[in-house]
MIMI-615711 format. One record per residue: residue number from 1; residue in three letters; z negated, x negated, y of N, C-alpha, C, O, CB in turn. Coordinates in steps of 0.02 Angstrom, whole numbers. Each point is the difference from the previous one (the first is absolute). Glycine has a CB too. Example, Ala and Ser with C-alpha at 12.3 -4.5 7.8 and 13.67 -1.06 7.14 Angstrom:
BEGIN
NODE    n  res    n_zz    n_xx    n_yy   ca_zz   ca_xx   ca_yy    c_zz    c_xx    c_yy    o_zz    o_xx    o_yy   cb_zz   cb_xx   cb_yy
NODE    1  Ala    -390    -660    -284       0      45      59       0     -45      60     -33     -52      -1     -29     147     -58
NODE    2  Ser      98     -77     112      -3     -42      59     -37      39      55      -8     -25      55     116     -34     -87
***
This chain:
BEGIN
NODE    n  res    n_zz    n_xx    n_yy   ca_zz   ca_xx   ca_yy    c_zz    c_xx    c_yy    o_zz    o_xx    o_yy   cb_zz   cb_xx   cb_yy
NODE    1  Met       0     -42     -59       0      42      59       0     -45      62     -35     -50       2     -26     143     -64
NODE    2  Lys     101     -73     112       4     -38      62     -49      27      51     -15      59       1     135     -85     -25
NODE    3  Thr    -144     -18      67     -45      19      53      39      31      57      50     -28      23    -130     -63     -56
NODE    4  Phe      58     150      56      33      34      56     -21     -33      66     -59     -12      11      63     120     -77
NODE    5  Thr      44    -121     108     -13     -25      67      34      46      50      61      11      -4     -70    -131     -38
NODE    6  Ala     -29     146      89      27      46      50      48     -36      47      -9     -59      16     -95     128     -24
NODE    7  Arg     154     -32      31      47     -25      50      -1      48      59     -32      52      -2     105    -107     -86
NODE    8  Thr     -39      37     141       0      39      62      23      72     -11     -30      47      26      51    -152      37
NODE    9  Asp      32     115    -103      26      68     -10     -43      42     -48      12      60      -5     102    -106      28
NODE   10  Asp    -162      15     -58     -44      38     -45     -57      33      38     -29      48     -25      57    -128     -65
NODE   11  Val     -45      56     149     -60      23      36      16      63      41      46       0      40     -88    -119     -35
NODE   12  Gln       2     171     -15       3      61      39     -65       2      42     -53      15     -27     125      48     -60
NODE   13  Arg     -67     -77     151     -60      -1      42     -15      70      27      44      35      24     -20    -155       7
NODE   14  Lys     -88     138     -35     -24      63      29     -46     -16      58     -23     -56       8      33     116    -119
NODE   15  Trp     -21     -10     153     -49      -5      54     -59      44     -19       8      59     -14      82     -82     102
NODE   16  Leu    -149      -6     -88     -61      36     -18     -46       5      60      -7     -48      38      18       9    -158
NODE   17  Leu     -43      96     129     -46      13      55     -71       6     -27     -12      42     -44     104      15     111
NODE   18  Val    -138     -98     -42     -69       1     -23     -45      17      59       4     -30      53      22     -56    -142
NODE   19  Asp     -70     135      78     -50      18      50     -64     -39     -16     -29      11     -53      80     105      72
NODE   20  Ala     -73    -160      25     -57     -43     -13     -67      33      18     -52     -32      -7     126     -64      28
NODE   21  Glu     -73     157       1     -62      33      21     -49       7     -59      16      31     -51      48      31     140
NODE   22  Gly    -124     -91     -81     -51       5     -51       9     -48     -59     -42       0     -45      31     116      79
NODE   23  Lys      64    -155     -35      11     -47     -56     -39     -65      12     -13     -18      58     129      68     -77
NODE   24  Thr    -135     -83     -35     -33     -64       5      52     -54      11      53       1     -32    -147      38     -43
NODE   25  Leu      81     -86     120      49     -50      20      27     -41     -58      61      -5      -8    -118       0     116
NODE   26  Gly      14     -23    -150      23     -43     -54      39      37     -53      51     -26     -24    -149     -44      45
NODE   27  Arg      76     130     -39      35      39     -51      70      20      25      48      -4     -38    -158      47      -5
NODE   28  Leu     114     -23     106      65      18      28      46     -61       2      59       5     -17    -113      86      85
NODE   29  Ala      27    -149     -47      41     -60       6      28     -23     -67      57     -22      -3    -127     -11     101
NODE   30  Thr      30      38    -152      26     -21     -66      57      45     -23      49     -24     -27    -162     -21      -1
NODE   31  Gln     106     110      38      52      47     -22      64     -10      41      55       1     -27    -144      81      -8
NODE   32  Val      81     -91     101      58      -9      43      35     -66     -16      62      -3      -1    -117      70      92
NODE   33  Ser      17    -120    -104      32     -64     -16      38       3     -65      53     -32      -7    -144     -27      69
NODE   34  Met      67      97    -111      36       7     -63      66      37      10      50     -17     -32    -159      16     -30
NODE   35  Val     110      51     106      61      37      13      49     -44      39      60       2     -14    -124     107      15
NODE   36  Leu      40    -148      47      44     -44      38      32     -52     -45      58     -19      10    -129      36      91
NODE   37  Arg      35     -42    -152      27     -49     -47      46      31     -51      44     -33     -26    -147     -33      42
NODE   38  Gly      94     131     -30      42      34     -49     -30       1     -69      36      14     -49      61     -47     115
NODE   39  Lys    -161      19     -72     -32      -3     -66      -7      68     -33     -15       4     -59     -46    -105      98
NODE   40  His      72     154      -2      -4      67     -27      65      23     -33       3      54     -28     -88     -28     115
NODE   41  Lys     137     -68     -83      65      18     -27      14     -36     -66     -27     -54     -12      68      73     129
NODE   42  Ala       0      11    -158      17     -30     -64      45     -61       8       4     -42     -45     -14     155      -7
NODE   43  Ile      45    -118     109      46     -56      10     -32     -58      36      34     -45      25      59     126     -23
NODE   44  Tyr    -160     -82       2     -35     -53      36      20     -69     -25      -1     -14     -60     -95      92      78
NODE   45  Thr     114    -121      29      16     -69     -14     -41     -43      48       6      10      61     112      19    -102
NODE   46  Pro    -159     -76      16     -44     -38      45      36     -40      53     -27     -11      54     -51       5    -148
NODE   47  Ser     138     -17      80      36     -43      47      48      38      44      43     -30      33     -54     -61    -114
NODE   48  Phe       6     158      82      47      41      39     -38      58      32     -48      26     -29     143     -57     -48
NODE   49  Asp     -75      51     136     -33      54      37      26      67     -25      55      20      18     -70     -95      83
NODE   50  Thr     -25     110    -141      20      66     -26     -42      56      30       5      57     -23      32    -113     -83
NODE   51  Gly     -78      42     155     -48      48      27      29      51      47      58      -3      20    -141     -84     -33
NODE   52  Asp      41     134      32      18      55      45     -30     -13      70     -43     -43       8      49     124    -105
NODE   53  His      18     -42     146     -28      -2      67     -62      45       2      -1      53     -32     116     -75      83
NODE   54  Val    -166       1     -14     -62      39       4     -17       9      74      -2     -48      38     -39       5    -150
NODE   55  Val      27     106     131     -22      16      68     -72      25      -6     -13      50     -33     132     -21      73
NODE   56  Val    -165     -63      -8     -71      19      -1     -18      30      68      10     -32      51     -39     -59    -137
NODE   57  Val       3     152      85     -21      33      63     -76      10      -2     -31      -4     -53     144      62      64
NODE   58  Asn    -142     -44      46     -73      10       9     -40     -61     -20     -52       6     -32      69     115      12
NODE   59  Ala       6    -180      38     -35     -62     -16     -68      -3      35     -45     -35     -23     155     -22       7
NODE   60  Glu    -118      93      71     -63       0      37     -55      36     -38     -59      -7      16     123       2      90
NODE   61  Lys     -46      45    -157     -50      39     -37     -14     -30     -69     -25      36     -44      63      65     106
NODE   62  Ile     -22    -164     -72     -14     -34     -63     -75     -12      -7     -34      -7      51     149     -49     -49
NODE   63  Ser    -141      54     -63     -71     -12      -8     -13     -68     -32      40     -25     -38     -59     149      28
NODE   64  Leu     -38    -152      28     -23     -64     -27     -64      12     -39     -41      41      20      94    -107      75
NODE   65  Thr     -62      31    -151     -59      11     -41     -49     -58       8      18     -53      24      51     119    -105
NODE   66  Gly    -130     -54      60     -51     -52       0     -17     -24      70      -6      39      47      46     -73    -158
NODE   67  Arg     -50     -32     116     -19     -30      65      60     -28      38      -9     -37      48    -102       9     -98
NODE   68  Lys     172      45      28      59     -27      33       2      15      75      20     -44      39      39      56    -147
NODE   69  Pro     -77      48     131       1      11      73     -42     -49      39      17     -18      56       3     137     -80
NODE   70  Glu     -76    -142      -4     -43     -47      36      20     -73     -13      -4     -41      45     -89     124     -52
NODE   71  Asp     115     -99     -53       9     -69     -20      71     -28       5       9     -59      15    -104      79     -89
NODE   72  Lys     145      21      62      69     -25      -5      26     -20      69      -3      38      48      23      34    -149
NODE   73  Arg       7    -134     104      28     -26      62      68     -33     -14      10     -27     -54    -126       9     102
NODE   74  Tyr     161      21       1      65     -32      -6      -2     -66      39     -27      -3      54      86     115     -67
NODE   75  Phe     -28    -163     -17       0     -67      29      69     -14      29      51      19     -28    -138     -58     -54
NODE   76  Arg      87       5     139      62     -21      32     -14     -64      38     -55      -9      26      99     128     -17
NODE   77  His       6    -163      -5      -8     -63      35      60     -12      45      57      11     -20    -126     -59     -75
NODE   78  Thr      57      26     157      54     -10      48      35     -67      -9      50     -14      33    -112      86      46
NODE   79  Met      35    -115    -125      25     -67     -12     -16     -49      56      28     -54       4      63     105     -71
NODE   80  Tyr    -136     -31     111     -28     -44      50     -72     -16     -20     -31      40     -35     107       7     128
NODE   81  Pro    -103    -103     -71     -70     -15     -17     -47      55      25       3      21      57      23    -144     -52
NODE   82  Gly     -69     146     -49     -47      53      17      32      68       4     -30      46      30     -35    -130      31
NODE   83  Gly     124      93     -88      37      62       7     -12      51     -55      45      40     -15      39    -105      73
NODE   84  Ile    -143      64     -88     -15      48     -53     -18      68      31     -39       3      47       0     -97    -123
NODE   85  His      68     147      48     -15      68      22     -18      41     -61      39       2     -48      38     -11     148
NODE   86  Trp    -133      43     -99     -20      46     -52       0      70      29     -26      11      55     -44     -99    -113
NODE   87  Thr      99     136      21       2      69      22     -28      44     -55      21      -7     -58      79     -15     132
NODE   88  Ser    -146      65     -58     -28      44     -52      51      54     -18      44      17      40    -162     -39       2
NODE   89  Ile     111      49    -101      47      51     -23      -9      65      40      47      38       8     -48     -89    -123
NODE   90  Ile     -59      63     140     -12      60      41      38      -5      66      29      49      23    -143     -35     -75
NODE   91  Glu     113     -73      84      38     -10      62      74      11     -13      34      33      40    -119    -115       1
NODE   92  Thr     110      55     -95      71       7     -16      18      72     -15      53      24      20     -52    -141     -65
NODE   93  Leu     -45     153      10      12      71     -14       3      41      64      38      48       5     -94     -62    -115
NODE   94  Glu      15      -4     159       0      37      63      62     -13      41      30      46      28    -153     -51     -28
NODE   95  Lys     144     -60       4      57     -18      43      67       9     -36      46      30      28    -120    -111      31
NODE   96  His      80      54    -120      64       1     -36     -12      17     -74       1     -45     -42      46     -41     122
NODE   97  Pro     -58     150     -96     -16      18     -70      56     -15     -49     -13     -10     -59     -60      98     105
NODE   98  Glu     135     -88     -23      56     -14     -45      -2     -72     -26      25     -14     -54      43      99     115
NODE   99  Arg     -96    -131     -22      -4     -70     -21     -48     -10     -59      10     -45     -41      15      11     158
NODE  100  Val     -77      75    -121     -48      -5     -55      35      15     -67      -8     -37     -48     -88      70     126
NODE  101  Val     133      22     -79      36      19     -61      54     -51     -16       9     -19     -58     -33     141      81
NODE  102  Phe      61    -143      27      54     -48     -10     -26     -66     -29      29     -28     -47      35      80     141
NODE  103  Arg    -120     -76     -67     -29     -63     -24     -25       5     -71       6     -47     -39     -37      20     156
NODE  104  Ala       2      85    -134     -26       9     -68      57       0     -50      -6     -30     -54     -91      96     100
NODE  105  Val     152     -33     -30      57       2     -45      34     -68      -3      18     -23     -54      -1     146      79
NODE  106  Arg     -10    -156      31      33     -65       2     -38     -52     -41      30     -44     -31      15      71     144
NODE  107  Gly    -111     -21    -114     -40     -46     -40      10       8     -75     -17     -45     -38     -65      45     130
NODE  108  Met     109      57    -113      11      13     -71      72     -12     -21      17      11     -58    -109      71      63
NODE  109  Met     133    -104      41      71     -14     -16       8     -74     -17     -42     -41      18      80     135      59
NODE  110  Pro      16    -112    -111      13     -71     -14       8     -40      64      26      24      50      28       9    -158
NODE  111  Lys     -78     -95     106       4     -43      59      64     -42      -3      -3     -62       3    -124      57       5
NODE  112  Thr     184      37     -14      65     -33      -6      50      33      46     -16      48      35      -9     -81    -154
NODE  113  Lys      86       9     119      54      31      38      10      72     -22      10      45      41      45    -156     -27
NODE  114  Leu     -59     122     -79       9      67     -27     -56      47      24      13      58      17      44    -107    -117
NODE  115  Gly    -119      25     101     -55      40      25       8      18      74     -16      56      20     -57    -111    -104
NODE  116  Arg      98       8     123      11      14      71      56      51      10      -2      39      47     -37    -155     -19
NODE  117  Ala      88     116     -72      54      49       4     -26      69     -22      20      51      29      65    -141     -52
NODE  118  Met    -129      92     -27     -26      64     -25     -45      34      51       1      61       6       5    -106    -122
NODE  119  Ile     -46       7     153     -48      29      47      36      33      58     -30      41      35     -54    -127     -68
NODE  120  Lys     147      70      45      38      31      54      15      74     -15      20      37      45      30    -148     -18
NODE  121  Lys     -59     132     -89      12      70     -18     -61      43      13       1      60     -14      81     -98     -71
NODE  122  Leu    -136       9     111     -61      37      15      -2      18      74       9     -43      43     -70     -16    -137
NODE  123  Lys      51     123     108      -7      24      69     -67      36       5     -13      46     -38     139     -34      53
NODE  124  Val    -169     -34      32     -67      29       7      -7      28      70      18     -33      49     -66     -48    -134
NODE  125  Tyr      20     142      90     -10      32      65     -71      27       4     -27      25     -49     149       6      55
NODE  126  Ala    -152     -37      53     -70      20      10      -9      75      -5     -49      24     -28      33    -124     100
NODE  127  Gly      61     138     -44      -6      73       1      42      34     -53      27     -33     -44     -49      24     165
NODE  128  Pro      26      76    -117      36      38     -51      76       1       7      35      22     -45    -136      47      38
NODE  129  Ser     127     -92      64      73       3      10      32     -68     -13     -32     -53       6      16     144      80
NODE  130  His      80     -89    -105      38     -61     -13      73      13      16      22      57      -2    -104     -93     -88
NODE  131  Pro     121     -17     106      70      10      19      50      -4     -59      58     -17      11     -89     -30      99
NODE  132  His       9      62    -171      43      -8     -58      20      66     -33      10       3     -60     -64    -113      42
NODE  133  Glu      58     164      58      20      64     -28      72      -2     -26      16      35     -48     -94      22     127
NODE  134  Ala     121     -97     -49      70      -5     -22       6     -26     -71      49      16     -35     -16     -35     154
NODE  135  Gln     -81     -21    -142       2     -27     -68     -28      49     -52       4     -13     -60     -15    -102     109
NODE  136  Gln     -16     171     -26     -28      53     -42     -50     -28     -52      13       4     -60      93      61      76
NODE  137  Pro    -161     -94       8     -48     -28     -48     -35      55     -42     -17      53      26      -1    -149      52
NODE  138  Glu       8      81    -141     -35      47     -45     -75     -12       7     -22     -58       6     120      61     -87
NODE  139  Ala    -137      50      81     -73      -8       1     -21     -30     -66      21      23     -53     -37      75     133
NODE  140  Trp     -26    -149     -78     -23     -36     -60     -75      -6       3     -27     -23      51     136     -41     -61
NODE  141  Glu    -142      82     -42     -73      -5      -4     -18     -57     -47      10       6     -61     -24     118      83
NODE  142  Pro     -13    -179       4     -19     -55     -45     -58      20     -46     -42      40      19      81    -122      68
NODE  143  Arg     -39      53    -146     -55      13     -47     -64     -30      27       3     -51      34      76      53    -131
NODE  144  Ser    -136      28      83     -62     -29      24     -39     -35     -53     -53     -27      13      49     115      71
***
């Protein structure tokens, strides 16, 4: 038996719409990253992008468990001496809630050229509206 390898014309990409209201950040991020990679499809090939597009709405209503609201911080460095910046996840949720979801999903993607190409299929919005009605995204409920 020969091993199946997906090609460009084998992939049928769908647009999926996920409502993040009341969902736990980590659980949502793992499910979304699997869909972006294409692991939910029978034609999944590790070295090829077979995933679907995902639109996440209501990112501002995501929930965090445990002590993450008090303890979790994001690190950034300006590359100048003394240029370390720490931002708490609560500050980020207040100012840019879409960045919290995007960062969680990006951390679960491969750290390669292919991973950077796959993450471009993720669109995250803080509120309930999004500009992707023309793509007719299907409502998708991730498993919990």
